[in-house]
Wavefront OBJ file of the C-alpha trace (Angstrom):
o trace
v -9.603 11.261 -11.252
v -11.240 14.050 -10.726
v -12.566 15.459 -7.130
v -13.771 18.240 -5.275
v -15.778 19.673 -2.861
v -16.862 22.943 -1.095
v -17.020 24.213 2.586
v -16.726 28.126 4.803
v -13.380 27.280 6.137
v -10.305 24.909 5.845
v -11.690 22.334 8.723
v -15.051 21.671 7.279
v -13.135 21.580 3.489
v -10.476 19.058 4.733
v -13.868 17.247 6.389
v -15.360 16.926 3.210
v -12.666 16.450 0.695
v -11.805 12.672 3.158
v -15.754 12.211 3.242
v -14.635 12.449 -1.056
v -12.191 9.869 -0.808
v -13.723 7.464 1.340
v -17.086 7.533 -0.581
v -14.941 7.152 -4.180
v -12.525 4.459 -2.582
v -15.606 1.959 -1.038
v -17.979 2.400 -4.419
v -14.613 2.091 -7.008
v -12.902 -0.613 -4.926
v -9.993 1.557 -5.035
v -6.777 2.650 -2.373
v -5.301 6.693 -3.679
v -1.603 7.126 -4.091
v -0.897 9.953 -5.243
v -2.947 13.942 -5.390
v -2.390 17.185 -7.069
v -4.535 19.074 -4.949
v -5.642 23.050 -5.394
v -7.675 25.237 -2.975
v -9.009 28.810 -4.223
v -12.180 30.686 -1.571
v -13.456 27.649 -0.225
v -13.370 25.272 -3.501
v -11.220 22.030 -3.205
v -10.473 20.676 -6.868
v -7.541 17.369 -6.979
v -6.339 15.021 -9.312
v -6.545 11.710 -7.530
v -4.154 8.766 -8.892
v -5.960 5.299 -8.137
v -5.030 1.018 -7.879
v -7.058 -1.205 -7.297
v -7.347 -3.407 -3.994
v -4.972 -5.674 -4.067
v -4.904 -7.520 -0.524
v -1.603 -8.967 -1.045
v -0.109 -5.928 -1.948
v -2.123 -3.709 0.524
v -3.055 -5.923 3.317
v -5.282 -3.218 4.563
v -6.612 -3.472 7.582
v -9.754 -1.965 8.266
v -12.529 0.080 5.479
v -12.350 3.741 6.548
v -16.564 4.634 6.983
v -15.838 8.429 7.420
v -13.949 11.691 8.535
v -16.262 12.613 12.043
v -15.762 16.728 13.184
v -13.904 14.981 15.904
v -10.177 17.016 16.464
v -10.848 18.191 13.039
v -8.424 20.929 12.689
v -5.793 22.383 10.182
v -3.422 25.000 10.393
v -0.370 26.756 9.893
v 2.363 23.933 12.008
v 6.067 25.469 13.449
v 8.158 26.125 10.357
v 5.555 27.781 7.818
v 3.996 23.653 7.144
v 1.173 22.679 7.799
v -1.202 20.825 10.268
v -4.470 18.460 8.959
v -6.107 16.184 12.036
v -9.243 14.836 12.327
v -10.133 10.776 13.520
v -11.597 8.418 10.930
v -14.062 5.771 11.998
v -13.186 2.471 10.862
l 1 2 3 4 5 6 7 8 9 10 11 12 13 14 15 16 17 18 19 20 21 22 23 24 25 26 27 28 29 30 31 32 33 34 35 36 37 38 39 40 41 42 43 44 45 46 47 48 49 50 51 52 53 54 55 56 57 58 59 60 61 62 63 64 65 66 67 68 69 70 71 72 73 74 75 76 77 78 79 80 81 82 83 84 85 86 87 88 89 90
């Protein structure tokens, strides 16, 4: 499935992306296991591979309700990787 979003900075782009995923999970009753993401100029375009929720296999403990702005951060990490964090309401 294709999912896209826009934001003014990387932090808000993570927030929008997580909320777009959570919305799709809730409305389609699906989980996502793999992503191909492209980011350019405040635009995120992604393909997300989904699968139906199987309670026996996935053993879900709580349903994510939405990303929050609490502790929202996207930054370069030591070693050249990235750190992305956000508190999610359940």
